[in-house]
N, C-alpha and C positions, 0 to 999 in steps of 0.2 A: 504494500500500500504506500509506504513512504517513498520507495524507489520510484513508483509510477508518478507520484506527485512531483518529485524532483525532476523527472524526465519531462513532464509537461511544462515546467518552468523554463527549460532551455538554459541558455548561458546567462552570464551576469550575476550580480549579487542579489541575494534574496532579501528583500527589505519588508515584504508584506507581513504584518504582524500576525494575521490570522493563519497564514501558511506556516510561519515559524511556530506558532502556538500548537498547530497540529503535529508538527515534527517533534517538538519538545514533549508533548503529551504522549506520543508514541514511544519515545525513548524512556520516559518515566515509567510507563506501563510495562515496557519490556525488561526493566531492570529493578524489580521490586526489592531485591536484597540490598542493592546499593542505595536505593532511596531510604530504606529503613536505617541503614548504617549512617547515611548523611544526616538524617533527622535525629539520630542518637548522638550526634556531636562530631562525627568524622567529616569535618568541613573540607578536608583535603580532597574528598571525593567530588567536589564541585568541578575540579579539573577533568575528571572522568566524564562528567556529563557534557561539559563544553566540548571535549574531544569527540564524543558521540554525535553531537550536533554537527560538528565540522565534518566528521567522517560521512555521516548520512547525506549531507548537502554537497559533498565534494568541495569543501572549504568555501562555499558560496554564501553561507548565512551571514547576515549582518551581525557582527560580534556583539555590539552593544545591545541590540534588540534581543538576541539570543540569551545573553547573560541576564538581562532584566526578566525575561520570561522564565528562565531556569530558577532564578531566585524566588520569584513569585510562586511558581508551581511546586517547587521543592518545599516551600514553606507550608504547602497545603492549600494554596489558592488555586483558582481555576483559570 
């Protein structure tokens, strides 16, 4: 699902907040163990999630938007 979404977007940086929100949500869903560890205080895992966003998007995700979404969603927000 995420790969097809990325393919649809083509080249260039991904700046769309809703697109990135879907990608981040997918990564969080796919990594429940890491989410639990992060929420338990292992803040170094934030880098893992950033890496997963960049890997999933072929390094095309807007880093600031991705980081903001990760912080919000890992804190339990939607």
